[in-house]
Structure formats: C-alpha cells, structure tokens
N, C-alpha and C positions, 0 to 999 in steps of 0.2 A: 493576952496581948490587947491593948485598948486602941479601939477603933480610931483611924483618923478622920472619920466622916459622922456628921452628926445624926441622930435617929430621925431627927425631922427632915432630912434632906434625902434620906434613904428611899430611892425609887421603887416601885412596885415591882414584881416580876414580870409585868407585861411592859414596861417600859422600853423603849428603843435604844439602839445603842448610843444614840447621839447624846441621851441625856446621861447614860454612864459617862462616857466622855467629859462631859461638862463637868460632873462629879470629880473624876479624875485630875482634869485641868487643873480645875479650883484646888484641890489638894497639893499638887505639884506647884503650881505658881504660889502659892502659900507657904511653902516650905514645910509642908507636915510630912513628907518624906526626905530623908536626908540624901544629899548626893553619892549615887553608887549604891544605893540600898535595892536589894532585891524587891522585885514586884511579884508576888505570888497570884496566879490568875483566879486558883480557887480560894485562896484566902481574902482577895478583894472580893470576890462574887458573894462570899460571904457576910462581908461587911456591907455592902450594898444590898443584899437580899434580892439578888439575880442570880441567874445561870451562868456557866462562865463564859457562856456566846458572846454576849454583848460585852463583856470585860474585854475578851481576846480581840474582839473588833474594835475597841476602843485604843486599846494598847497600840494596835497595829497602825491607826491612824496617828496617834501620839509619836511613834516611832518618824513618821515623815516629817514633825515637826522638828524634830531633834530633841524633845523634851525626855523621851526614854529611848535605851538603846536595847538593841535584842541579840545576842549571841548565841550561836549553834548549841545545841544541848544544855544552854544554861539559862534560857528565857530571858526575860525584861529585867532591866536596872534603870535607876533613875539616873539621867545625863548629869554631868557636872554643870555649875553654871558657865554659861558663856563668857570667855576672856574678851578683854578689850580688844586683843589682836582679832581674835575670830569676829567680834561684832563690827571691825571696821571691814574685814573681808565680807562680812554678809551683806554690810551697807554697800561695798561696792558691786555687789554681785545684784542687789536690788536695784541699784542705780541703772545698771546697765539694761536692766527687763523694764523697770517702770518707768523710764524716761521716754523709750519707744512706745510703751502702753499709753501711755499720757497723749503722745503727738499723734499717736493713729486712732487713738478714741475721740481725739477734739475732733479731727478730720470726718469723721463718721457721725459726729454728734448731732442727735435732734432734741427738742424741748423735753423731751420724756427723761432723756438722760440727764441733761442740765437739772430739771426739777429733782432727779432722784440724788443728785450729789449734794445739792442743796440740802436737800431733807437730813442726810445724814452729817452735815456740818450743823444744822439745828438741833440735833440729838448730842453730837459733841460738845456742843455750848452749855446743854442744859444736864450734863449729867455728871453724877457726883465723881470725886477722883481720890478716895480715900485710900487707906494703906492696906488694907487686904482686896483678894479676888472680888469677892462679892459687892465692894464697894466701889470698885472702879470697871467692873464687869460691863457696863452699858457704855461707857465712854469706850473701853476697848473693841467693843462690837460695832461701835458707830464707826470708829478708827478704821477697823478691818474692812468694812462694808465699801467706804470711799474706795480705798485702794482695789478691792475686789471687784466693784462695779466698772472701774476705769479697765481693769485687765480682762473683764469679760468682754467689754465692748471694743478691745481693741482689734477683734477679727481673727487672731490666730490661734489656733487652739494648741499647737505646739508649745507656744511662749506662754500660753496661759498655764501649762502643765508644770513648766519651769517656775513660774510665779508659784504655784500651788506648792511644790517642792522645798520652796526654801525656808519657810517656817519662821520667818523674820519677824512677824509681828508679835508670834507667842514668846517666841525667845527673849525679844526686847522687853515685853511686859511682865516677863519673869522677874526682871530686876527692879519693877516696883513695888513688889511685894514688901510689907513693913514700911514702906517710904511713902507711896502713893504715887500718883501722876504729877511729875513736876516741871512738865514742859507744857501745859495745857494752853495757854494762851498764845505761845509762839506755833503749837500745831495746828490751832484752829485758824490763826493768820495766815498760815502757808497754805491749808487746805481752801482757804477762801481765794488766794492768789491765783490758785491752779482752777477754781470754779470760774473764776472771773475771764480767764483765759477761754475757758470753754465757752462761756455767753459770748465771748467778744469772736469767736470760731477762729480762733489763731493758734493751730498747732504748733508753730516755734515757741509761742509763749507759754503754751501748755507744757511742754518738753521743759524749757528754763525753769518754769515755776515748780515743777515737780524736782527738777535736778536741785534747786535752792531748798526745796523741802528736805528731802534726803539728805543734803550735805548737814542740814541743820538736827534731824535726827541722830545721824552718826555721831557729832559731835557731843551733842547732851546726853547720848547712850554711853561714850566712853567716859563723858565725866559721872555720869551716875555709877557705872561700873568701877570706878577707881574710887569712890566715896564709900562704898558699901563696907 
C-alpha cells in the first residue's frame, strides 16, 4: 500500500509524539484518509519511521479533537466530516465557553497579554491561506493561539479543560481542505475587535466582540460545509 506520508516529511525515530501528531493531523485534514477508514498503529508507525508508541499517543490526542474515533477491541477509525448541524452545536458550545473566557481574561489582562494577542493577529494577517494544510497551517496556528491564550488567561482550569476537549478549531479547519481559508479578512477584523476591547480594559465589550466573532464563524462554517 502506498504511504500517505511523503518521504521528505517522515520524522526520525527520536522525534517526539507531537511531531507525529502534526503528520497525522495534516493527513487527516487534507483528506488523505477516507472517512471511516481503519487506522493501524503498526502501519502508521512503519509509514512514519517511528515506533508504535508516539503514534498511539498522537491518535489519543486526535481522539479528543473528534478527528478520529476509537472503538473497544476495534482500534481507531477516521471520523466523518462534521455535519452542518454538528457544526452549529459545536459553535453554540464554543460561544458558551469562549464569551466567558473573553470577559474574564479581559478583566485580568495586563500589557503582556494584550501584546501576545496582538502578535497572533500579526501572524494571522501574514499567513498564507492556500488549499492544503501545509499552506494554511500557520494561519490555523495563529488563530488557535489567539483563542488558546484567552482561554488560558481566564483563570479557570476546569473551563480551560472543557475548551480543550471541544476540538472546534481542528474540526472547522478540516472543512478548508481543498478550498483554502475563505474568511481570513472577516476573522482578522473580528479578532482585532476583541483585541481593542482588551486594550480598553472593557470586559463586557470583549464578551460581545467574542460573541459576534463566533456567530460569524458559525455562519461561515455552515456555508462552507454545505458548499463542499
């Protein structure tokens, strides 16, 4: 069977599990595995040139994002693409958590936090938005970092744990495979509105700006999913 991984990108045996995770994530987002396909730990390890251990760890991480599913005694399989209904439900859950995060983080914000958020927007603006994961990876990372920094700054480890288990960013970016990022200008403007609320030390405005952003994400994500 032909490997879905390029020989140039196959990591060494000493590579950490997060590098294997990135390789598997790229293959999943780019659609190199069909939905429902079985994922053999041993086979993936051979393709990547690593032992089964980092592959097993990477698949466990991917399970938390909803990208793969694990069944008892059957191993891992590729999850189907998220449906428009599921995307709307995911957006609702994100809004409940992330509007709270924005309000609380803004109330606790210092200049270091404001600068960190501004830096992610600079990266977002400079990042390419092409059709493959390798082409929009930097954009996705900047987008993810913006939301993660706010979540980590809100001061509630239990809510942070709930945020981390949603996997919302990964699931939505899976829709971009073959299309490229379609809403960069909107996302940058919405992130900037959130940043301005942090700069003004206005928690209510931060909450409202995050709500407006996530409403926009939901609407655009559903549009993308129905046009695939």
